[in-house]
C-alpha positions in Angstrom: 0.1 0.2 -0.3 1.5 3.4 -0.7 0.4 6.8 1.3 1.2 10.5 0.9 3.5 11.7 3.8 0.0 14.5 3.8 -2.9 11.8 4.4 -4.1 11.3 8.0 -4.2 7.7 7.8 -0.3 7.5 7.1 1.0 8.0 10.2 -1.8 5.4 11.8 -1.0 2.9 9.7 2.6 3.3 10.0 2.5 3.1 13.9 0.3 -0.4 13.4 2.8 -1.9 10.7 5.5 -0.6 13.5 4.2 -2.2 16.8 3.1 -5.5 14.6 6.9 -6.2 13.8 6.4 -5.0 10.5 8.6 -2.9 7.8 7.5 0.0 6.1 9.2 2.5 3.8 9.3 6.3 4.5 11.0 9.2 3.1 13.6 11.4 5.4 15.6 14.2 5.1 18.4 12.5 2.6 16.7 9.4 1.1 14.1 7.3 1.5 14.5 4.6 4.5 13.3 1.0 5.1 12.1 1.5 8.9 11.4 -0.9 12.0 10.9 -1.1 15.5 14.2 -1.2 16.7 13.4 -3.1 20.0 12.4 -5.8 17.6 14.8 -8.7 16.9 12.3 -9.8 14.5 11.7 -6.6 12.3 15.5 -5.4 12.4 16.2 -9.1 11.2 13.5 -8.4 8.4 15.8 -5.1 7.7 19.2 -7.3 6.9 16.7 -10.0 4.9 15.2 -7.5 2.2 18.4 -5.3 1.9 20.7 -9.2 1.9 22.9 -6.7 3.9 25.7 -8.3 6.0 25.5 -9.0 9.4 28.5 -7.0 10.0 26.9 -3.8 8.9 25.3 -2.2 11.9 21.9 -0.9 11.1 21.0 3.0 12.5 18.1 4.5 14.8 15.8 7.3 14.6 15.4 9.0 18.1 12.6 11.9 18.3 14.6 14.3 20.4 18.2 15.5 21.7 16.6 14.9 25.2 16.1 11.5 24.0 20.0 10.6 23.7 20.9 12.7 26.8 18.5 10.3 28.8 19.9 7.2 26.8 23.6 7.5 25.8 26.7 8.3 27.6 28.1 12.0 25.8 31.1 13.7 26.0 31.3 17.6 25.6 32.8 17.2 22.0 29.5 15.1 20.9 27.2 17.4 23.4 28.1 20.0 20.8 27.6 18.4 17.7 24.0 16.7 18.5 23.5 20.6 19.9 24.3 22.3 16.9 23.6 20.0 13.8 20.7 17.8 15.4 17.9 16.9 13.8 20.4 16.4 10.4 21.9 14.5 8.1 24.6 13.9 10.8 24.7 10.1 12.2 26.9 10.0 15.3 28.1 6.8 16.8 27.3 6.6 20.6 27.6 4.3 23.5 24.4 3.2 25.1 23.3 4.0 28.9 20.9 0.8 29.0 20.8 -1.1 25.6 17.3 -2.1 25.4 16.9 -2.3 21.8 17.6 -5.0 19.7 20.7 -7.1 19.4 21.1 -7.3 15.8 21.4 -3.3 15.4 25.0 -4.1 15.6 26.5 -7.5 16.3 30.0 -5.9 16.3 29.8 -3.8 19.4 27.7 -2.3 22.2 27.6 1.0 20.2 24.8 2.4 17.9 24.4 4.8 15.2 22.2 7.6 16.3 20.6 10.1 14.2 17.4 12.8 14.6 16.4 13.3 11.2 15.3 16.9 10.2 12.0 16.1 8.3 8.7 16.7 9.2 6.9 13.3 8.9 9.7 11.9 10.5 9.6 13.6 13.7 5.9 13.4 13.8 6.1 9.6 13.1 8.5 9.5 16.0 6.7 11.6 18.2 3.5 9.4 17.9 5.2 6.2 17.9 7.0 7.2 20.9 9.8 4.9 20.6 13.0 4.4 18.4 12.7 3.2 14.7 15.7 1.0 13.1 16.2 3.0 9.6 18.6 1.6 7.1 18.5 2.9 3.0 15.9 1.8 0.6 18.1 -0.5 -1.8 19.8 -3.8 -1.5 23.0 -3.5 0.1 25.6 -2.5 -2.2 23.5 -1.0 -4.7 22.1 2.6 -5.0 19.3 3.5 -2.9 16.3 4.0 -4.9 14.1 7.3 -5.1 11.3 6.6 -7.3 8.4 5.8 -5.4 7.2 2.9 -7.9 9.9 0.9 -8.3 10.4 1.1 -4.0 6.8 -0.3 -4.3 7.7 -3.0 -7.3 11.0 -3.9 -5.4 10.0 -4.2 -1.8 6.4 -4.0 -1.8 5.6 -7.5 -0.8 8.0 -7.5 2.2 7.1 -4.3 3.5 3.5 -3.2 5.1 3.8 0.1 4.0 5.2 3.1 1.6 5.0 6.2 2.5 5.4 8.8 -0.4 7.1 12.2 0.3 9.5 15.2 -0.3 13.3 13.7 0.0 16.4 15.5 -0.3 16.9 17.2 -3.8 20.6 16.0 -3.7 19.4 12.3 -2.5 22.9 12.2 -0.4 23.4 10.1 2.8 23.9 10.8 6.2 27.7 12.0 7.2 28.4 9.3 9.9 31.3 10.4 12.8 32.7 9.2 15.7 34.2 10.7 18.2 37.8 9.5 19.4 39.5 11.4 21.9 39.0 15.5 20.5 39.0 13.9 16.8 36.3 13.8 14.5 36.1 10.3 12.6 34.4 10.3 9.4 33.3 6.6 8.7 31.2 8.3 5.6 31.0 11.3 4.2 27.4 12.6 3.4 25.3 15.2 3.0 27.2 17.6 5.6 30.8 18.6 5.2 32.5 17.6 8.1 34.9 20.7 7.8 31.0 23.0 8.7 31.7 21.0 12.4 
């Protein structure tokens, strides 16, 4: 099923899918993403399956606001400065959780998590109403280009996701920049929409 982000039923339908351990495709401030309930092993495993993604590759999470990051993750001064200046936005930061209640499949290499707050009205509304954390990965088969055409998304993944939400995405179609703080240095794990020089 395809719904517009402006459809009043979109948020409710998305929450129903997420709470039922099913996948949705949704627009973000960068690209279309495949999303699941981040607390569900079953749902997160479905993302790996649909993307044919290596278990060694972590999946990022979307949270609704900075306070949720403060409550759930350890932050040093530089991490806090970056988050306060650039979140919400197209930066993903690697953080250590204080107490991890999320799926163990999000990162099978260590106990860190890739955290982002999307600067996208629909995503933020959904996160607020869902009142939980989403696991989100790009809308593609692993190693291939992300798909930006809604009909191609439906054709490619429609039989494996409950809902496809059509909406506005970034015109430059660049993924987020992924960073990790090591000591006082900012390490770029993936160069994306945000230029590290601006950080």
